[in-house]
N, C-alpha and C positions, 0 to 999 in steps of 0.2 A: 496524518490525522484526517478523519472524515467527519463531515458535519452535514446535516440535511439528508436529502435523498440522492441516490445516484441516478444518472440519466435514465437508465432502462430498468430501474427497480420497480417492483409492484408490491403493494400491501396485499397480502393474501390472508383471508380468514380461514382458520383451520377447519371449521365446520360451517357450511352455509345454513341459514335458518330453515330453508325448505328441506334440507337433508336431515335435520334433527328428528329423531323419533319421539313421538309423544310418550312412549313407554319409559323414556328416561326421566320423566318427571315423577316425583313421589308426593302423594297427598298425605299430609300429616294431620291427623284428627286430634282434637282435644276432648278427652272424655274424663269424667270424674272417676275416682276410685270405686265409688258405689256402683256406677254404671258398668265398670269393668267387671266387678264382682258378679253383678247380675247376669251379664252376658256370657261369662265364663263359668257359670255355675259355682261361684265363689272359688275360682281357680281349681276346680275339681278335676278328678282323673278322667271324667268323660270328655272334657274339653282339651285335655292334654295332647299336644302334637308330638312333642319331643323335649329333650333337655340337653343342655350344653354346659360348657365350663362356667358360664356366668349366670345361669338360671334356666327356667323352663319356658316353653313356648306353648301357648294355648290358642285355640280358635274361638272366634266370637261372631255371631250373626247380629249385625246392627239393625236398628229400626228402619233404615233406608234400604234394607235388603242386601247390603254389602257383607261379605264374609271377610274378616281380617284376622291376622295373626297378632297376638299380644305376647310380648316377652316380659316376664316378671323376673327382674334381676334379683339374684341372691347375693346380698352384700357380704355374707360370711365367706364367699368363695372368691372375692376380688383379690387379686395379687397385691402384696404389700410393695408399693413402689413409692419412691420419694420424688416429689416434683421440685425442680429447681427454679 
């Protein structure tokens, strides 16, 4: 049975803070549906980037100059799954 630390053991952090890339952080914005509609031309075809199995992806240019991707989920295509 072992308890505590062994004599020559070290605690090693898997990623040192200085090695972390700032690109690993994701900024999440909170926008109203009305603002999203305005910025995506009411989710129009001109702003459409692509579509996948769960919905379509649109681009939007925000007031602060950022360009973002907005995914509009299509609830009619969600798989029927049971949660336990």
